[in-house]
N, C-alpha and C positions, 0 to 999 in steps of 0.2 A: 819890349816895352812893358812897363809896369802895369798893373790892372788887367791883365789879360788871361784869358783861360781857353785851352785847346780842348776840343771835344770831338769824339768820332760821332757822325750823324749816320754813317751807313758804311757800306763796302761795295766793292765790284770785282768779282773773280777772287776774293781773298784780299784785296787791295784796300786797306781802310781810308775812308773820305772823311776830312776833318772840317770843322769851322772853328774860328777863333773869334772870342768874345772880347771886346775892350769896352770897358766900363767909364762913362762919363761921371767924373767926380764932383762936378758942380753944376748949378744950374739946369738940373736934371729935367729932362721934356717926358720921360717915360715911353720914349719912341726909340725904334731902334732902326738903323741903316743897314740894309743887308746889301753886300757887296759881291759883284762879280767882276773878275778881272778880265782883261783883253788878252789877245795874242792870236788873233786870226783862227780861234778854236784848236790851234795845234801846239802852241807854246805859252808860257805865262805860269805866275805863281799868285795865290790867293792873297798874299801880303804885298803885293807889288804898288800899292798906293803910297807915294811918298809921306814920310812920317809929318811933314810940316801941314800938309793937307789933313790927315788923320786927326791931328791936333787941334786944327781949327773946328773940325766937327765936333769933336769930343767936348771942346772948351764951350761949344755952343748948346751942349746939354745933350747931345744924341748920343746913345750906345751905339757901338758899331760891330758887326759881324761880318767877317770875310769867310766865304764858301769856296771850298775846292770843289773842283768837277772834272771828270775824266776827259782827257783830250782826244781829239783825233790825230792821225787816222786809226789808233789802236782800237777806238770806239768811234761809232757814228753818231750823227747829230741827234738822232731820236733818243739814243740812250743818255747823252749828255743832257738833255732837257728833261728826260724823266728823272735823273739822278739830282739835278738841281731842284726840281719840284719835291723829291723826297726830303733834301735838305731844308727847303722852307717849312714842308709840313712838320718836321722835325722841331724846329724852331716855334711853330705856331702851337703844337702840343706840349713842348717841354720848357717854354720861356720862363715858367714859375719853379717846377721842382728841380730842374737841372742847371738853370741858368740865374735863378734868384732875381728875376726881373718882375716889375709890376704889370706890365702889359705886354701883349704881343702885337700891339699897332706897330706896322713897319713901312718903311720905305725902300724901294728897290732901287739900287745904284749899280750902273753898269759903264764900263769905258770899252769903247770900240766894240769887238766882238761880244764882250759883256752886256753891252747895252743891247745888241741884237737879241742875246739870250734873254735879257730883262722883259723885253716887250713878248718874246714868244711864250714864256713863262707865265707873265702876268695874264695873257690871253686865255691861258689854260686854267689858271688857279680859281678856286671856289671863292676863297678870302683874298681878296686882291689887295696889293699895297695901297698905302693911303695917296703916294705919289711915286713918280719915277725921276730919276735923275740919269739922263742920257747923254753922256759926252762922246762925240764924234762916232756914234753908232749908225744903226741901218735896221731896216724892218723887212727887207726883201732880199732873197737870193737871186731874183730874176734881172739885177743890174746887169746890163751889157757889160760893163768894164769889168765885173767880176769873173765872166767866163770867157774871156779872151786874154791873151798876153798882155801883162800890164806894162805900159810904156815906162812907168816909174821904176819897176823892179828889173825891167831889161837893162837899166843903166848900171845895175849891180852886176859883180862877177857872176858868171854862169854857174849855177849849182846843179851838179850831175844827179840823175836818178839812182845812180849806185850809193852815192854819200847819203840820200835820204834813207835808203834801205839799210843803210848801217847805223843811223840813228834811231829809227822806229823801233820799237819793243814787240815782243810777243804777248805781252800781258798789259793791262791798262796802266795809263800814267796820269797821275793826278797833281804832279808838280813838274813842269817842262821848263826849264831854264832857258831864259833866252839866248843864252850864249851857246847851248847846245841845239836847241830845236828851231831858232829863228830860220836857219837854212832850209828847212821843210816848207816853211811860208814863202820863203823867196822862190824855191824851186817850184810850187804850186802856182804863184802868181806868173813866173816867167813862161811856165807851159800852158797857162790860160785853163787848168783843171782844177783850180782851188775848190770849187763848189762840187765839182765830181767826186773828190777826194773825200769830202767830209759826210757824203750821204750814202746810203745804201744803195745799190744798183736799180733796186724797185722804185725808190723814192724821187718825186718830182721837186725841183725848186718851188714850184707854184705852192705845193702843200707847206712849205715853210716860208711863206710870204704872207704879210698881213695886209689884208685889202683895205680900203678905205673905210669901209663900214666897221671892221675890225678895230682898226686905229680910233674911229670915233667912239669906241666904246671903252677905250684905256682911260686910267686915272690921270689926273692933271701931271704934266711933264715940264721938267726944265732941261732944256737941251742947249748944247754949246758945240760948236763946230768951227773949223778954220775955212774961211772963204777960199783958199788955194789947197785944201787937203789933196795930197797926190795918191792917197790910199782908197779913202771913201768919199764919193762926191759930196761936197757941201749941199747940193740941191736934195739929197735924200733927207739931211737933218731939217732942212726948209719944209719939205713936203709932209715931215712927221709934225712938224710945229704948227703947219697950217690946218692939219686934220684932227690931232689930238685936242680934245676940249680943255680949255685952261692952260694950254702950253705956252711957254716962254722959250725964244730961242736967242741965245747969247751968239753973236757973230765975231771971231776971231780975226783980225787982219793978220794972216800967217799963211805959210805955205807949210807948216808943219802939221802932221797927223796928230799925234798926241801932244798937243802944246803944253800940257801940263806935266810933262814928262821929267822935267828938272825944275828945282825950286829957285834957281837963280835969277830968272826972268820973273818979274812982278806980276805979269798976266795970270798966272796960276793962282796965285793968292787972291788976286782980285774976283777971279771968276768963282771961287770957293765962297768967299765973302757975300757974293751975289747968290750963290746956292742957299746960304743960310738966311739970308734976307727974304728969299722968296719962299722958303719953307715956313719961316716966321708968318707970312701974310697969307699962308693958305686958308 
């Protein structure tokens, strides 16, 4: 896509970690949306947002930055969060000299696991985002359905442990194509050990769960989720929307987790139009 720039914001064990800046050409708001992709912490790429939605946000005047981050199981959640914070700190420090932006005001946007990472990072950041965009996300690792074999993923062909061992690498991975690494996620959900595999052995899920008090200190949030989501229960988005001040929840009547995965269905474009309208009225 034109008007984009790739910069390395850091590295992990010699593997560079990049961010990509897309500049709004018209109607500039001098605000930047920082984006964290989904993928269950184990797969996904920073540039996975369909171009249709990216164009909508750019045309509304928002600059857009996609952030790579290292994936599990090669690294664990604590390192993942630390590296994302380093990326946001890099943006806050270098928005002018490296990216030629006029402001470091930012909005944090995450889909699925990226939405979870967004709230975790926000809770830890000194300079918090102006707003959060949380699509089919979650704030807790204590959800019971995350810690037992998933009825949804048990309908998929069984993924054996030996296949997962053949896919995972001996060094950090920051780009995990779904075609290659989705099998890791399926295996973890089938076995009921997803949360265990993304945490260090000494870490507790409760340490990576936001309390009601912590949720109540987050910036305003636009949330959207399908009421029949088979992957992340809809009630989690509902709970966040009820607890985060100034939150708005868009409920999608669907049994798709990532309802905006394709652009053939009008619902995706409608939701992004509502996101833009909501941001305009903050």
